[in-house]
C-alpha positions in Angstrom: 46.8 -39.6 -65.4 46.3 -37.0 -68.3 44.6 -33.5 -68.2 41.5 -33.6 -66.2 38.1 -32.6 -67.0 36.6 -29.4 -66.2 35.0 -29.3 -63.0 31.1 -28.6 -63.9 28.7 -26.4 -61.7 27.0 -29.0 -60.1 30.3 -30.3 -58.7 30.4 -26.7 -57.3 27.4 -26.6 -55.8 28.0 -29.7 -54.1 30.8 -28.8 -52.5 29.6 -25.7 -51.1 26.8 -27.9 -50.1 29.5 -30.2 -48.3 30.8 -27.3 -46.6 27.5 -25.1 -45.7 28.9 -22.1 -46.4 28.9 -20.9 -50.3 31.4 -18.1 -49.1 33.9 -20.7 -48.5 33.6 -22.1 -52.2 35.0 -19.3 -54.6 35.1 -19.7 -58.2 36.1 -15.8 -58.8 38.9 -16.1 -61.3 41.4 -13.6 -59.7 41.3 -15.1 -56.2 41.4 -18.5 -57.9 44.4 -17.3 -59.9 46.3 -15.7 -56.4 45.8 -18.7 -54.7 46.9 -21.4 -57.2 50.2 -19.6 -57.2 53.3 -19.8 -55.0 57.2 -18.0 -55.7 58.1 -20.4 -58.7 58.8 -17.1 -60.1 62.3 -17.2 -58.8 63.2 -20.1 -61.4 63.5 -18.7 -64.6 62.7 -22.4 -65.8 60.1 -23.2 -63.8 58.2 -19.4 -64.6 57.3 -20.3 -68.5 56.2 -23.9 -67.6 54.0 -23.2 -64.9 52.7 -19.3 -65.0 49.2 -20.8 -67.0 48.8 -23.2 -64.3 45.8 -23.0 -61.9 43.0 -24.8 -60.1 39.6 -24.3 -61.2 38.0 -23.5 -57.3 39.1 -22.7 -53.9 37.9 -24.6 -51.0 38.5 -22.7 -47.3 37.9 -26.5 -44.8 37.3 -25.4 -41.0 38.1 -28.9 -39.8 39.1 -32.3 -40.3 35.2 -33.6 -41.2 34.9 -31.2 -43.7 38.1 -32.5 -45.7 37.4 -36.1 -45.0 33.7 -35.3 -46.9 35.7 -33.1 -49.8 37.9 -35.7 -50.4 35.3 -38.6 -50.7 33.4 -36.5 -53.1 36.4 -35.7 -55.1 37.2 -39.5 -55.1 34.1 -40.3 -56.8 34.1 -37.5 -59.1 37.9 -37.5 -60.1 38.6 -34.1 -59.3 42.3 -33.3 -58.7 43.0 -31.8 -55.2 45.8 -29.7 -54.5 46.4 -28.5 -50.7 47.6 -25.0 -50.1 49.1 -23.6 -47.3 50.2 -19.6 -47.5 52.0 -20.1 -50.9 55.6 -18.9 -49.8 56.9 -22.1 -51.4 59.5 -21.6 -54.2 59.3 -24.0 -56.8 55.7 -24.5 -57.5 54.8 -27.1 -55.0 51.0 -26.0 -54.7 50.5 -25.2 -58.3 47.8 -27.5 -59.5 49.1 -28.8 -63.0 45.4 -30.5 -63.8 42.9 -27.8 -62.3 40.5 -29.0 -59.9 40.4 -28.0 -56.0 42.7 -25.8 -54.9 42.4 -26.9 -50.8 43.1 -23.7 -48.8 44.1 -25.0 -45.0 44.7 -21.5 -43.8 41.4 -20.9 -41.8 42.5 -24.0 -40.2 45.0 -22.6 -37.5 44.2 -23.1 -34.0 47.2 -24.0 -31.8 45.5 -26.8 -29.6 48.5 -26.7 -26.7 51.9 -26.6 -26.0 52.5 -29.9 -23.6 54.7 -29.8 -20.5 57.7 -31.1 -22.5 57.7 -28.6 -25.3 55.3 -29.9 -28.0 53.3 -27.9 -30.0 49.8 -30.0 -31.1 48.4 -27.5 -34.2 46.7 -27.3 -37.2 48.7 -26.8 -40.3 47.3 -23.3 -40.9 48.6 -21.9 -38.0 51.5 -19.5 -39.0 55.1 -19.8 -38.0 55.2 -16.7 -36.9 52.2 -16.9 -34.7 53.6 -20.2 -33.2 57.2 -18.9 -32.3 55.5 -15.9 -30.5 52.8 -18.4 -28.4 55.7 -20.6 -27.7 58.1 -17.9 -26.1 55.4 -16.9 -24.0 55.4 -20.2 -22.9 59.4 -20.4 -22.3 59.9 -22.6 -25.7 60.8 -21.5 -29.5 61.0 -23.3 -32.6 63.4 -25.7 -33.6 64.0 -24.1 -37.2 62.1 -21.9 -39.3 62.1 -20.3 -42.5 62.7 -16.7 -43.7 59.4 -16.3 -44.5 58.0 -17.2 -40.7 55.9 -14.4 -40.3 53.3 -15.6 -43.3 54.6 -19.4 -44.1 52.1 -22.1 -42.0 53.3 -24.8 -40.2 51.7 -27.5 -42.8 53.4 -25.6 -45.7 56.2 -25.9 -44.0 56.5 -29.6 -43.5 55.0 -30.4 -46.5 57.4 -28.5 -48.7 60.1 -27.1 -46.7 63.1 -28.3 -45.0 64.6 -26.1 -42.5 66.1 -22.4 -41.8 66.9 -20.3 -38.7 68.1 -22.3 -35.7 68.8 -25.6 -38.3 72.8 -24.6 -37.4 71.8 -26.1 -33.7 68.9 -28.4 -34.2 69.1 -29.5 -37.9 66.0 -29.6 -40.1 62.5 -30.9 -40.0 63.5 -34.5 -40.8 66.2 -35.1 -38.2 66.5 -35.2 -34.0 62.4 -36.2 -33.9 61.4 -32.3 -34.5 58.2 -33.7 -36.0 56.5 -35.7 -33.6 53.7 -36.5 -35.3 50.9 -36.1 -38.3 47.6 -36.8 -38.5 46.8 -37.3 -42.4 43.8 -37.5 -44.2 43.4 -40.3 -47.2 42.2 -39.7 -51.0 40.5 -43.0 -51.3 36.7 -44.0 -51.9 36.2 -43.9 -47.8 39.2 -41.2 -46.7 40.8 -42.0 -43.6 42.3 -40.3 -40.7 46.0 -41.8 -40.2 48.4 -41.0 -37.4 51.9 -40.9 -38.6 54.4 -40.7 -35.5 58.3 -41.4 -35.0 59.6 -42.7 -37.8 56.1 -42.9 -39.5 56.0 -39.2 -40.4 58.8 -39.3 -43.1 56.1 -41.0 -45.0 54.6 -37.3 -45.5 57.2 -34.7 -44.4 58.1 -33.0 -47.7 55.9 -34.6 -50.0 54.3 -31.7 -51.1 50.7 -33.0 -50.7 51.0 -35.4 -52.9 50.1 -38.5 -50.5 47.7 -37.2 -47.8 46.8 -33.8 -46.3 47.8 -32.9 -43.1 45.2 -32.2 -40.8 47.3 -31.8 -37.2 50.8 -31.5 -36.2 53.0 -32.5 -33.2 55.8 -30.4 -33.6 58.8 -30.5 -30.8 60.1 -27.0 -29.5 63.2 -26.1 -27.8 63.6 -23.7 -24.5 63.7 -20.3 -25.3 66.9 -18.3 -25.9 67.7 -14.6 -25.4 68.8 -13.9 -28.2 71.1 -10.9 -30.1 71.8 -10.0 -33.6 74.9 -9.0 -35.2 76.1 -7.9 -38.9 79.9 -7.6 -39.3 81.8 -6.7 -42.3 84.8 -8.1 -44.2 87.2 -7.0 -46.6 87.7 -10.7 -48.2 85.1 -13.6 -48.4 87.6 -15.7 -47.2 87.8 -13.6 -44.3 84.0 -13.7 -43.7 83.6 -17.5 -44.3 86.8 -18.2 -42.2 85.1 -17.0 -39.3 81.8 -18.1 -39.8 83.0 -21.3 -40.5 84.5 -20.9 -37.0 81.8 -20.0 -35.0 79.4 -22.3 -37.0 81.3 -25.3 -35.5 82.5 -24.3 -31.8 79.9 -25.7 -29.8 80.8 -23.3 -26.9 78.3 -20.8 -28.9 74.9 -20.8 -28.9 73.5 -19.2 -32.4 70.5 -19.6 -34.1 71.6 -17.9 -37.1 75.2 -17.6 -39.2 75.2 -16.7 -42.9 78.2 -15.8 -44.9 77.2 -13.4 -48.0 80.0 -13.0 -50.8 79.9 -9.3 -52.0 77.9 -7.8 -53.6 75.0 -9.3 -52.6 74.6 -7.7 -49.6 74.5 -4.6 -51.8 71.2 -5.2 -52.7 69.5 -5.6 -48.9 68.2 -1.8 -49.4 66.3 -1.6 -46.1 69.6 -2.4 -43.9 71.8 -0.8 -46.2 73.5 1.6 -43.6 74.2 -2.2 -41.6 76.0 -3.2 -45.2 79.3 -1.4 -46.4 79.1 -1.0 -50.1 81.3 -3.5 -51.8 82.0 -5.4 -48.3 81.5 -9.2 -47.8 79.1 -9.7 -44.7 78.2 -12.0 -41.6 74.7 -12.1 -39.9 74.5 -14.0 -37.0 71.9 -14.9 -34.2 73.7 -15.7 -30.8 73.0 -16.0 -27.5 72.5 -12.1 -26.0 74.7 -13.3 -22.7 77.7 -13.9 -25.8 77.4 -10.6 -28.1 80.6 -8.8 -26.4 82.3 -11.5 -26.9 81.2 -12.2 -30.4 82.3 -8.8 -31.1 85.7 -9.1 -29.6 86.0 -12.1 -31.6 84.8 -10.1 -34.8 87.5 -7.3 -34.6 90.4 -10.0 -33.8 89.4 -11.6 -37.2 89.5 -8.6 -39.1 85.8 -7.8 -39.0 83.6 -4.3 -38.3 80.7 -4.8 -36.7 78.4 -2.6 -38.2 75.3 -3.8 -35.9 75.0 -5.4 -32.4 72.2 -5.6 -30.8 69.6 -7.7 -28.5 66.9 -9.5 -30.8 63.1 -7.9 -29.9 61.2 -10.5 -32.3 60.0 -11.0 -35.3 57.9 -7.5 -35.6 60.9 -5.3 -35.0 63.3 -4.2 -37.5 65.9 -4.5 -38.5 65.2 -8.3 -38.8 68.1 -10.2 -40.1 66.9 -12.9 -40.5 64.5 -11.4 -43.4 67.7 -11.4 -45.8 68.9 -14.8 -44.7 68.0 -18.4 -46.5 65.8 -17.6 -49.7 65.2 -13.9 -48.8 68.5 -13.6 -50.2 67.1 -14.7 -53.5 64.7 -12.5 -53.5 66.5 -9.3 -53.1 68.8 -10.5 -56.0 66.0 -10.5 -57.7 64.7 -7.4 -56.7 67.8 -5.8 -57.6 68.2 -7.4 -61.2 65.8 -10.1 -62.2 68.7 -12.1 -63.9 69.3 -13.6 -61.3 68.1 -16.9 -59.4 69.4 -19.2 -57.4 70.5 -23.5 -56.6 70.4 -25.2 -53.2 73.4 -26.9 -52.3 75.3 -28.7 -49.4 79.3 -28.6 -49.6 81.8 -31.2 -48.3 83.0 -29.5 -44.7 86.3 -31.0 -45.8 86.7 -29.6 -48.7 84.3 -26.3 -49.1 87.5 -24.5 -49.9 88.1 -26.3 -52.9 85.0 -26.9 -54.0 84.2 -23.1 -54.1 87.5 -22.6 -55.9 86.9 -24.7 -58.6 83.0 -23.5 -59.0 84.6 -19.8 -59.5 87.3 -21.3 -61.9 84.6 -22.8 -63.9 81.7 -20.1 -63.8 83.2 -16.8 -62.5 81.3 -14.0 -61.3 77.8 -16.0 -62.8 77.7 -17.6 -59.2 78.2 -15.6 -56.2 78.3 -17.7 -52.5 75.5 -17.5 -49.9 76.3 -19.9 -47.1 74.3 -21.1 -44.4 75.4 -23.3 -41.7 73.4 -26.1 -40.5 73.3 -29.6 -38.3 73.0 -32.3 -40.3 71.3 -35.7 -39.0 75.0 -37.2 -38.0 74.9 -34.3 -35.8 77.9 -32.3 -37.7 77.7 -28.7 -38.4 78.4 -28.5 -42.3 78.2 -25.7 -44.8 74.9 -25.3 -47.0 74.5 -22.8 -49.3 71.9 -20.8 -51.6 74.4 -19.4 -54.0 72.8 -16.4 -56.2 73.4 -17.1 -59.8 73.4 -15.4 -63.0 70.6 -17.1 -65.5 72.4 -16.9 -69.2 69.9 -20.6 -70.2 68.6 -23.7 -69.0 71.9 -25.4 -70.6 74.3 -23.3 -68.6 72.2 -23.9 -65.2 72.5 -27.2 -65.8 75.7 -27.3 -66.6 76.4 -25.5 -63.1 74.1 -28.7 -61.5 76.2 -31.0 -63.0 79.8 -29.5 -62.3 78.5 -29.3 -58.8 77.5 -33.0 -58.5 80.4 -34.1 -60.2 82.8 -32.5 -57.5 80.6 -33.9 -54.3 78.1 -30.6 -54.0 74.7 -32.0 -53.1 72.4 -30.0 -55.3 68.4 -29.8 -54.5 67.6 -28.8 -57.7 64.7 -25.5 -57.4 64.1 -25.6 -61.1 62.3 -28.7 -61.5 58.3 -29.1 -60.7 58.7 -33.1 -59.1 59.7 -34.5 -55.6 62.1 -36.7 -57.4 64.8 -34.7 -59.5 64.4 -32.3 -56.7 66.6 -34.1 -54.3 64.3 -34.7 -51.3 63.1 -37.9 -52.6 63.3 -40.6 -50.0 65.6 -43.2 -51.4 63.4 -45.7 -49.5 60.5 -44.9 -51.4 58.4 -44.2 -48.3 56.9 -41.2 -50.0 55.5 -43.1 -53.0 54.8 -45.9 -51.5 52.2 -44.1 -49.0 51.2 -42.4 -52.2 50.5 -45.7 -53.2 48.3 -46.4 -50.4 46.6 -43.3 -49.4 46.1 -41.7 -53.5 45.6 -44.7 -55.3 44.2 -42.6 -58.3 46.3 -39.8 -58.1 44.2 -36.8 -57.5 46.4 -35.5 -54.6 48.7 -33.1 -56.4 49.0 -34.9 -59.4 52.1 -34.3 -62.0 54.3 -33.7 -58.7 55.6 -37.2 -58.2 56.5 -38.9 -61.5 57.2 -42.4 -59.9 53.7 -43.0 -59.5 51.5 -44.2 -61.7 47.6 -44.7 -60.8 46.2 -48.2 -59.5 43.9 -48.5 -62.6 47.0 -47.5 -65.4 49.4 -50.1 -63.5 46.6 -52.7 -63.9 46.2 -51.9 -67.4 50.3 -52.1 -68.2 50.3 -55.6 -65.9 47.3 -56.9 -68.3 49.1 -55.8 -71.6 
């Protein structure tokens, strides 16, 4: 669909009548601008493309029934609707391309229950950090979470995220039935409330809110572990990576995080500089507290220097080493030098050293290796990566991506603003089929699913 028509004052008043509270329908320019953006500026390609994009009004629903009425009205009026969580995404997933309504779900933040078998039943706006805290009080914890855990919402993580801390043992959101079920409101003339359970959750997961609004979540947890944090310095990157890999793939270790930083990445972590000797290659880990002494001994035997090793006290206590891992690493690098950006990669565990050597020989210090280990859907622990890249030009960036792919390194491109090119679009087109069923006009987060054609346009093309 083309650019949407600007919303009228009458339409905005109608939205106020629907929610029955004018304060939950906001048109203040600074608020609309702020809530139309995420961390898209991590990408120097997306920044100029998206910085002028914004919605026209922000609506804060409090319950599913209000969302049904809002979508019914917007369907009839042809108003685009873009769902928003906490806005911690990194590639413009929830930035409206065609104006319309920003549906901010953060006030729908209730934890309904944690079942006896460890499934959290909650609203989409519940913050992951709050869920982690409540879960641990009841003997459970999140299977995986992003480095933005304190701010990020459960719904936003499911809609635009993938994995994170904990993925080394429990995989990502798409693996091992972590997401048990989703309740979704459709964007039809008569919006329906649909339950997706089991394999059907994959119709909706990581679809950026393009094919339904998530209103309730059943998220599997895992029994809690008493954790410890460790930071270990190495003289060589090879030594750091070898040690990380050995701990990561060994099933005898209970771990939540194994991250390796090539020097000088850790030099950019200013709040924990005392833990990161200048110019050293660093490893950050979360392991079971009862294995900490064994880890320290193993690190010393591998030639590492343990610079920090203490019990983990929770998300509210510094130092929080996970604040420097996953894509928070990129944030610290950009703070040091705005020329940095990043890629999202998956290396072949059998060829990873050759793959890294090839990239180093081709691109030198334009790429710095930041490796995260994760368990894939087949149960094997593999080296993922969010390498830092010194941005030279879009052409050079695309050359680097092509080189990775030509040599068996998977790349989910974070410098595009659509599902298909971002590397997470399902090959069976489950997300596309769901959009055709649930959003025939293409009003949900329009422009983000390139393979979708609105029903009316598809019919016109058939006639031609």
